[in-house]
C-alpha positions in Angstrom: 116.7 71.8 135.4 113.4 73.6 134.9 113.2 77.1 136.4 109.9 77.8 138.2 109.4 81.5 139.3 106.4 82.9 141.0 105.3 86.5 140.6 105.0 88.9 143.6 104.1 92.6 143.2 105.8 94.8 145.8 105.0 98.5 145.2 103.9 100.9 142.5 105.7 104.2 142.1 105.3 106.8 139.3 106.2 106.2 135.6 109.8 105.0 135.3 112.6 105.4 132.7 115.1 102.9 131.6 117.7 101.7 134.2 116.2 103.5 137.3 115.9 100.6 139.7 118.7 98.9 141.7 119.1 96.4 144.6 121.4 97.6 147.3 124.2 95.1 148.2 123.2 92.4 150.8 124.7 92.4 154.3 125.3 88.6 154.1 124.9 85.8 151.6 121.3 85.4 150.3 120.0 87.9 152.9 117.1 90.2 151.8 118.1 93.4 150.0 116.6 96.9 149.8 115.3 98.1 146.5 115.8 101.7 145.4 113.8 103.2 142.5 113.4 106.6 140.9 110.4 107.8 138.8 109.2 110.6 136.5 107.8 112.5 139.5 111.5 113.0 140.7 110.9 110.8 143.7 113.7 108.4 144.9 112.2 105.6 147.0 114.1 102.9 148.9 112.1 100.1 150.5 112.6 96.6 152.0 110.2 93.8 152.8 109.0 93.0 156.3 106.5 90.2 157.0 105.4 90.3 153.3 104.8 94.1 153.3 106.9 96.8 151.5 108.3 99.2 154.2 109.9 102.5 153.0 113.4 103.2 154.3 113.4 106.7 152.8 111.5 108.7 150.1 112.6 112.0 148.7 110.4 115.0 147.7 109.2 115.3 144.1 111.4 117.1 141.6 112.7 116.8 138.0 112.1 113.5 136.1 114.7 110.9 137.0 116.4 109.6 133.8 119.0 107.2 135.4 119.8 105.6 138.7 123.2 104.0 139.5 125.0 102.6 142.5 128.6 103.7 143.3 131.2 103.9 146.0 134.9 103.4 146.7 136.3 100.7 144.3 136.5 97.2 145.8 133.9 98.0 148.5 130.1 97.4 148.6 128.5 99.8 146.0 125.8 101.2 148.2 125.8 105.0 147.5 122.8 106.0 145.3 123.3 108.4 142.4 120.5 109.8 140.3 120.4 111.9 137.1 117.6 114.5 136.8 117.8 117.3 134.2 121.5 118.3 134.1 122.1 117.6 137.8 123.6 114.5 139.6 122.4 113.9 143.2 123.9 111.4 145.6 122.2 109.7 148.6 123.4 107.3 151.3 121.6 104.0 151.8 119.7 105.8 154.6 118.5 108.6 152.3 120.8 111.4 153.4 121.9 113.6 150.4 125.6 114.0 150.3 126.1 115.3 146.7 124.4 117.9 144.4 126.5 118.3 141.3 125.2 120.7 138.5 127.0 119.6 135.3 127.8 122.0 132.5 125.5 120.0 130.1 122.9 122.2 128.2 120.7 119.1 127.7 119.1 116.7 130.1 121.3 113.7 131.1 120.1 110.6 129.3 122.7 108.0 130.4 125.1 107.6 133.3 127.8 105.2 134.5 129.8 105.4 137.8 133.1 103.8 138.6 134.8 104.9 141.8 135.4 108.6 141.5 134.8 108.6 137.8 131.5 109.8 136.4 130.6 109.1 132.8 127.5 111.1 131.4 125.8 111.6 128.1 123.1 113.8 126.9 121.5 113.3 123.5 124.7 114.0 121.5 127.3 115.1 124.2 129.5 112.8 126.3 131.4 114.0 129.4 133.8 112.3 131.7 134.2 113.8 135.2 136.7 112.7 137.9 135.8 114.0 141.5 133.3 116.3 139.8 136.0 117.9 137.7 135.7 117.9 133.9 138.2 115.5 132.2 137.0 114.6 128.7 134.4 115.6 126.2 133.1 114.1 122.9 130.4 115.3 120.5 128.7 112.3 118.8 127.4 112.4 115.2 124.3 110.5 116.3 122.2 110.1 119.5 123.9 108.4 122.4 121.6 105.8 124.0 123.8 104.5 126.8 127.4 104.8 128.2 129.6 102.4 130.1 133.3 102.0 131.0 135.4 99.0 131.3 136.3 98.3 135.0 139.1 100.7 135.9 140.4 98.4 138.6 140.8 95.5 136.1 141.8 97.2 132.9 144.9 99.4 132.9 143.2 102.1 130.8 140.0 104.2 131.1 137.9 102.9 128.2 134.4 104.4 127.9 132.0 102.9 125.3 129.1 104.8 123.8 126.0 103.1 122.3 124.9 105.3 119.4 121.7 105.3 117.5 123.5 104.8 114.1 124.2 101.1 115.0 127.7 101.8 116.2 129.5 101.3 119.5 132.2 104.1 119.8 135.2 103.1 122.0 136.8 106.2 123.4 140.3 107.1 124.7 140.2 110.5 126.4 138.2 112.8 124.1 138.9 110.8 120.9 137.4 107.7 119.2 139.8 104.8 119.5 137.7 102.7 117.1 134.1 102.0 116.1 132.2 98.7 116.2 129.2 98.2 113.8 126.5 96.1 115.4 123.3 94.6 113.8 120.8 97.2 115.3 120.6 100.5 117.1 122.0 99.7 120.6 119.8 100.7 123.5 121.6 99.2 126.5 125.2 98.3 127.5 126.2 96.1 130.6 129.5 94.6 131.8 129.4 90.8 131.2 129.0 89.0 134.6 128.8 92.5 136.2 132.7 92.8 136.0 133.6 92.5 132.4 134.2 88.7 132.4 137.6 87.0 132.8 139.4 89.7 130.9 137.4 92.6 132.2 136.9 93.7 128.6 133.6 91.9 127.8 130.5 94.0 127.2 126.9 92.9 126.6 124.7 95.0 124.2 121.0 94.9 123.5 119.4 96.6 120.5 116.0 98.3 119.8 115.1 95.5 117.4 115.6 92.8 120.0 119.2 91.5 119.3 121.6 90.6 122.1 125.4 90.2 121.8 128.7 90.0 123.6 131.8 91.9 122.4 135.4 92.0 123.8 136.8 95.5 123.8 140.5 95.0 123.4 143.1 97.8 123.1 143.4 97.4 119.3 140.2 95.9 117.9 136.9 94.3 119.0 136.3 90.6 119.2 132.7 89.5 118.5 132.0 86.6 120.9 128.4 85.7 120.2 125.1 87.2 119.1 121.4 86.2 119.5 119.2 87.1 116.6 115.6 88.0 117.4 114.0 85.0 115.7 110.8 85.2 117.8 110.2 88.8 116.8 110.2 90.0 120.4 110.5 93.6 121.6 113.6 95.8 121.9 115.9 95.2 124.9 115.9 97.9 127.6 117.8 96.2 130.4 120.3 93.4 131.1 121.8 91.9 134.3 124.0 89.0 135.3 122.9 86.8 138.2 122.9 83.1 139.1 119.2 82.5 139.3 119.6 78.8 138.4 121.9 78.3 141.4 124.5 76.3 139.5 127.4 78.6 140.4 127.5 80.2 136.9 125.9 83.7 136.4 122.9 83.7 134.0 121.8 86.5 131.8 118.6 88.3 132.7 117.0 90.4 129.9 114.0 92.8 130.0 112.3 93.9 126.7 110.0 96.8 125.8 107.1 94.4 124.9 107.1 93.1 128.6 109.1 90.0 128.0 111.6 88.8 130.7 114.1 86.2 129.6 116.7 84.1 131.4 119.7 82.7 129.4 122.1 80.1 130.8 125.4 79.2 129.2 126.4 75.8 127.6 129.9 74.2 127.6 130.9 76.3 124.6 129.8 79.5 126.5 126.9 80.1 124.1 123.6 81.4 125.7 120.5 79.1 125.8 117.0 80.4 126.7 115.9 78.7 129.9 112.9 80.8 131.0 110.6 83.6 129.8 107.6 85.4 131.1 105.5 88.1 129.7 104.4 91.3 131.6 101.7 93.5 130.3 104.0 96.5 129.9 107.6 97.3 129.1 110.3 96.2 131.5 112.5 99.3 132.3 115.0 97.7 134.8 116.0 94.2 135.8 118.1 92.9 138.7 118.9 89.6 140.3 118.9 89.3 144.1 116.9 88.5 147.1 114.1 90.8 148.2 111.0 88.9 149.4 112.4 86.4 151.8 115.8 85.3 153.1 117.3 82.4 151.1 115.0 82.7 148.0 116.7 84.2 144.9 114.6 86.2 142.5 114.5 88.5 139.5 113.3 92.0 140.4 111.9 94.1 137.6 110.4 97.6 137.3 107.9 98.4 134.6 106.9 101.5 132.7 103.9 102.4 134.8 106.0 102.0 138.0 105.4 98.5 139.3 108.3 96.9 141.1 107.7 93.1 140.9 109.6 90.0 141.8 109.8 86.7 140.1 110.9 84.6 143.0 112.0 81.0 143.5 109.9 80.9 146.8 107.0 78.4 146.2 103.6 80.1 146.5 101.9 77.2 148.4 102.9 73.9 149.9 102.1 70.8 147.8 99.5 68.6 149.3 99.2 64.8 148.9 96.1 63.1 147.5 93.0 63.7 149.7 94.8 66.4 151.8 93.6 69.9 152.1 96.0 72.7 151.2 96.8 74.6 154.4 97.5 78.3 154.1 99.8 79.5 156.8 98.9 82.3 159.2 101.1 84.9 157.4 99.3 84.3 154.1 95.9 84.5 155.8 96.7 87.8 157.4 98.0 89.1 154.0 94.7 88.1 152.3 92.5 89.7 154.9 94.6 92.9 154.8 94.3 93.1 151.0 90.5 92.5 151.2 90.0 95.3 153.7 92.3 97.6 151.7 90.3 96.8 148.5 87.0 97.5 150.3 88.3 100.8 151.6 89.5 101.9 148.1 86.2 100.9 146.5 84.3 103.1 149.0 86.7 106.0 148.4 86.3 105.7 144.6 82.5 105.7 144.9 82.6 108.7 147.3 84.9 110.7 145.0 82.8 109.8 141.9 79.7 111.2 143.7 81.5 114.3 144.7 82.7 114.9 141.1 79.1 114.4 139.7 77.7 116.9 142.2 80.4 119.5 141.5 80.1 119.0 137.7 76.3 120.0 138.0 77.2 123.2 139.9 77.1 126.5 138.2 80.7 127.2 139.3 82.0 123.8 138.1 85.6 123.6 136.9 87.0 120.5 135.2 90.7 119.8 135.0 92.0 117.7 132.1 93.9 114.8 133.7 97.5 114.4 132.5 98.9 111.0 131.6 102.2 109.7 130.2 102.6 108.0 126.8 105.7 106.0 125.9 105.8 105.7 122.1 108.2 104.2 119.5 108.0 104.4 115.7 110.7 102.3 114.1 111.4 100.6 110.7 111.7 96.8 110.7 114.3 95.6 108.3 112.9 92.0 108.1 109.6 92.9 106.5 110.1 96.6 105.5 107.3 97.8 107.8 107.0 100.4 110.5 106.2 99.3 114.1 104.2 101.8 116.1 104.2 101.0 119.8 102.0 103.1 122.2 102.2 102.5 125.9 100.2 104.4 128.5 100.6 104.5 132.2 96.8 103.6 132.6 94.4 101.4 130.6 93.8 102.5 127.0 90.2 102.9 125.9 90.8 103.4 122.2 93.3 104.7 119.7 92.3 106.5 116.4 94.9 106.3 113.6 94.7 109.0 110.9 97.0 109.3 107.9 97.2 111.9 105.1 99.3 109.4 103.0 98.3 106.0 101.6 99.5 103.3 104.1 98.6 99.7 104.8 97.9 98.5 108.4 99.3 94.9 108.9 98.1 92.3 111.4 100.0 92.0 114.7 99.7 88.7 116.5 100.1 90.2 120.0 97.4 92.8 119.3 94.0 91.9 120.8 92.3 95.2 120.1 89.3 95.3 117.7 89.9 97.5 114.7 87.3 99.3 112.6 87.8 101.4 109.5 86.0 104.5 108.5 85.5 105.6 104.9 87.7 108.5 103.8 87.4 111.2 101.2 91.1 111.5 100.1 90.4 114.0 97.4 88.7 116.7 99.4 90.4 116.5 102.8 93.7 114.4 102.3 92.4 111.6 104.6 93.7 108.3 103.3 93.2 106.3 106.5 90.9 106.4 109.5 91.0 103.4 111.8 89.9 102.9 115.4 91.4 100.3 117.7 89.2 99.5 120.7 91.2 97.9 123.4 90.2 95.2 125.9 90.1 96.0 129.6 93.4 96.7 131.3 95.3 97.0 128.0 98.1 99.5 128.5 100.3 98.7 125.5 99.2 98.6 121.8 101.5 97.6 118.9 100.6 98.4 115.2 102.4 97.6 112.0 102.3 100.0 109.0 103.7 99.8 105.5 104.2 102.9 103.5 104.9 103.6 99.8 108.1 105.4 98.9 107.5 108.8 97.2 104.3 109.4 99.1 105.0 111.3 102.3 103.1 113.1 105.0 101.9 112.6 108.6 100.5 109.8 110.6 98.6 110.8 113.7 97.6 108.7 116.7 94.8 110.0 119.0 95.2 108.1 122.3 92.2 108.0 124.7 92.7 106.3 128.1 90.0 104.9 130.4 90.0 107.9 132.8 87.4 110.5 133.7 86.8 113.2 132.5 87.5 111.9 129.0 90.7 113.3 127.5 92.9 112.5 124.5 96.6 113.0 123.5 97.8 113.3 119.9 101.1 111.9 118.7 102.5 112.7 115.2 104.9 110.6 113.1 106.4 111.7 109.8 106.2 109.3 106.9 109.3 110.4 104.9 109.7 110.3 101.0 112.2 107.5 101.2 110.6 105.9 104.2 111.8 102.3 103.5 115.5 103.2 103.5 117.6 102.3 106.5 121.1 103.6 107.5 124.0 101.2 106.8 127.8 101.7 107.0 128.9 99.8 103.9 127.5 99.5 100.4 128.5 97.7 97.3 130.4 100.3 95.1 130.4 97.9 92.2 126.7 98.3 91.4 125.6 100.4 88.4 124.7 103.8 89.9 122.6 106.8 88.8 123.8 110.2 90.1 121.9 113.3 91.1 124.0 116.4 91.7 122.7 119.6 93.3 124.6 122.9 93.4 123.4 126.3 94.7 123.6 129.0 97.4 122.6 126.8 100.3 124.4 126.1 103.6 125.5 122.8 105.1 122.7 123.0 107.7 120.1 123.6 105.0 121.1 120.7 102.8 121.2 118.5 106.0 117.7 119.5 106.9 116.5 118.4 103.4 118.2 115.0 103.9 116.5 114.7 107.3 113.2 115.5 105.7 113.7 112.8 103.0 115.3 109.9 104.9 114.8 108.2 108.2 117.6 107.5 110.8 119.5 110.7 110.0 120.6 112.7 113.1 118.6 116.0 113.4 121.7 118.0 114.1 124.2 118.5 111.3 127.3 116.4 112.0 130.6 118.1 112.9 132.8 118.9 109.9 132.4 120.5 106.5 130.9 117.5 104.7 129.3 114.2 105.4 128.5 110.9 103.6 125.6 108.6 104.6 124.8 105.2 103.2 121.3 103.7 103.0 119.7 100.4 102.0 116.1 100.0 100.9 114.7 97.3 103.2 112.1 96.2 100.6 114.2 96.0 97.5 117.8 95.9 98.8 118.8 98.8 96.5 121.3 101.3 97.8 121.8 105.0 98.2 124.9 107.0 98.9 124.5 110.7 99.9 127.4 113.1 100.1 126.8 116.8 100.8 128.4 120.0 102.0 127.9 123.7 101.7 126.7 124.5 98.1 126.8 120.9 96.9 124.9 117.6 97.3 125.6 114.3 95.4 123.2 111.4 95.6 123.9 108.0 94.0 121.6 105.0 93.8 121.2 101.8 91.7 117.4 102.5 91.6 116.3 105.3 89.2 113.1 105.7 91.2 115.0 106.7 94.3 116.9 109.4 92.3 113.6 110.6 90.8 111.9 110.9 94.3 114.9 112.8 95.7 115.0 115.2 92.6 111.3 116.0 93.0 111.3 116.5 96.8 114.6 118.4 97.1 113.6 120.8 94.3 110.3 121.4 96.0 112.0 122.1 99.4 114.5 124.4 97.8 111.6 126.3 96.0 109.8 126.7 99.4 113.0 128.4 100.8 113.4 130.4 97.6 116.8 128.9 96.9 117.9 128.6 93.2 119.1 125.0 92.6 121.2 123.7 89.7 120.2 120.1 89.2 122.1 117.7 87.0 121.8 113.9 86.7 123.5 110.9 85.1 121.4 107.9 84.3 123.0 104.5 84.0 120.8 102.3 81.7 122.3 99.1 83.2 120.9 100.0 86.6 117.3 99.3 85.3 118.1 95.7 84.4 119.9 95.4 87.7 116.9 96.7 89.7 114.5 94.4 87.8 116.8 91.4 88.7 116.6 92.4 92.4 112.8 92.6 92.2 112.6 89.2 90.3 112.8 86.7 93.2 110.3 88.7 95.3 107.8 89.1 92.4 108.2 85.4 91.4 107.5 84.3 95.0 104.4 86.5 95.4 102.9 85.4 92.0 103.4 81.8 92.9 101.9 82.3 96.4 98.9 84.1 94.9 98.3 81.3 92.4 98.6 78.6 95.2 96.1 80.5 97.4 93.6 80.8 94.6 93.7 77.0 94.1 93.2 76.1 97.8 89.4 76.5 97.9 88.9 74.4 94.8 91.3 71.7 96.0 89.5 71.5 99.3 86.1 71.1 97.6 87.6 68.2 95.5 89.0 66.7 98.6 85.6 66.7 100.3 83.9 65.4 97.2 86.3 62.6 96.5 87.1 61.7 100.2 90.9 61.6 99.6 93.7 63.3 97.7 95.4 60.3 96.2 94.3 61.2 92.7 95.9 64.6 92.9 99.4 65.3 91.4 102.1 65.8 94.1 102.2 69.6 93.5 98.4 70.0 94.4 98.7 67.6 97.3 101.5 69.7 98.8 99.4 72.9 98.4 96.6 71.2 100.4 99.1 70.1 103.1 100.5 73.6 103.4 97.2 75.4 103.0 97.2 77.0 106.5 100.8 78.2 106.2 100.1 79.6 102.7 97.0 81.5 103.8 98.9 82.8 106.8 101.7 84.0 104.6 99.3 85.6 102.2 97.4 87.3 105.0 100.7 88.7 106.4 101.5 90.5 103.2 98.4 92.3 102.0 98.8 94.2 98.7 102.4 92.9 98.4 101.9 92.0 94.7 100.3 95.4 94.0 103.2 97.1 95.8 105.7 95.3 93.5 103.7 96.1 90.4 103.6 99.7 91.5 107.4 99.8 91.9 108.0 98.3 88.5 105.6 100.8 87.0 107.3 103.7 88.7 110.7 102.4 87.5 109.3 102.3 83.9 107.9 105.8 84.1 111.0 107.3 85.8 113.4 105.7 83.3 111.7 107.6 80.5 111.0 110.7 82.5 114.7 111.4 82.7 114.8 111.1 78.9 111.9 113.6 78.6 109.4 111.0 77.3 106.0 110.4 78.8 105.2 106.7 78.7 102.0 106.5 80.9 100.0 105.4 77.9 102.1 102.2 77.8 101.4 101.3 81.4 98.4 99.0 80.6 100.6 97.0 78.3 103.3 96.7 81.0 100.6 95.4 83.5 99.6 92.7 80.9 103.2 91.5 80.7 103.4 91.4 84.5 100.2 89.3 84.7 101.8 86.7 82.5 105.2 87.4 84.1 108.4 86.4 82.4 111.7 88.1 83.5 113.2 88.2 80.0 110.0 89.5 78.4 109.8 92.3 81.0 113.4 93.4 80.4 112.8 93.3 76.6 109.7 95.5 77.1 111.8 98.1 79.1 114.5 98.1 76.4 112.0 98.3 73.5 109.9 101.1 74.9 
């Protein structure tokens, strides 16, 4: 069965956060439902549809930015009480808009996530989790990394209160009271948790998770250990998941999975006989989808998917047909309701155009006055700067509540800008003088009309660190610009992991000195991505990392007065030694630095680089041959005379060129890493081998793995 859904825009509110829109329960089966939504202006709005128009049921006064909106009520009754989290306060409203609760929590930070189950309230700020029952404090937990979402298994179906925290370090923490019962590692940083089927599935223990790198999975949270049911890898490289819901949109009696992503993609998954999800429908919006719900809003009897987007649009994807099908030779007849709606929209559009012209004239007049005052208009930017494991690149996503005019990218470190298929902006590069003003990159992206979201891909070089700046200018008057800054860290291509191979040959760097636990933690935060800003609880900590480009590993252990760093890549140790000693010198802290170099690790690292280098050299050779082979093909009229290897190059020409284009400077990057490894190996021995680098590059040009290893040993 093909799913056909038609888009219908209902209202636009202010900018919205994740999970801030819900549908109130229906009074009867497939009857229209009211929609309640909260925005960054602090306004809670509830509306319903009458004769194709959105009619407000209630609207609150502006206040603090609303971070979360949930429905609650007495267990096993319709969940129609509305709860919103703003700042450190929880407010409750009836479905008519009467406020019945104002609960000021004892949290020192703003509430970021909320879950309600009967009289139980589960809240989390950035690092703190709290459980309240009837507004009385019950349990508390301090997380080692940021908490992105919180949920609890249904207390009416599972005999124990089991909250689950989605933490930034790729871990779901299952709690019992104030303690962690067990941890579940998942394949990406979790951004959203939902009960499977809305009630935890058959067992009441099934939880769906979505990650910031676009993966989706189902886990059963038992009393002793987790059971991984299924997982969908993000093969199509779509955006991160912000919201999930379960609803039978296909009408086959089985609830489907509705998914909203931060690149604007809405997906519907149904389930096969083996209970595995299958993608049945997808549709792209122009901005991130912050909330998603299945229900009936526009018209009785027509199911739909209701979404809210970042800029505040509440939109339905409805099963109601837009127009009646006509037979051959028949005219399409538009019903009276649709005609009235079209004429109403036309008159509203004309009124708005007149108003805009009038206000523009007023502004021009006032700007020429001697007492003219111009106010800089404020606008919201939703940005995300994340490392992609698959291609060792950073993804920078900039989303603005209004259309973007242009974005200027400036960097004081050498970086490569990679092509992004979804990106329709025109890029132009300006020449830079890196020696005099530390400008390594100046690029301007000019956006097409009505573009509100821009995605860029960046690849950095480890050991070279600094700041990347994005100057965002929207299409609003008077012209204004906001600057966003992103740190390129010394070990920027390393990603947190929870397990490493301890059998690898490791090099060790040891630091001792008069420094505190907080100081050494701040140095690690400066050097490595995905480390929590706050020092973890306890006297010491161990973090594991993996290099996304080379697959080398790093183990960091530190406490007050001591730091031990182990890696199978000498260059990683060399970068850490240089950066940490520089940071300690800035703070006037005397460091004792010692290191142990394992000669076997060099050969090991070269073997890790080998398949990547071999692939890139072969790709470069094939790409060089394409032009000449095409000329031969044109000249001879066929390719029968070519050997099979050359024929396959011609057949795969488009794919090879696309692959080569995707990875600019990839070969140079690998050459650079091998050169750094060569220099670093002998730097620790106190020998300067920079004069031998040209000879090393000659060996790389006529690459042979054994010859390269022999050169490293002989030098």
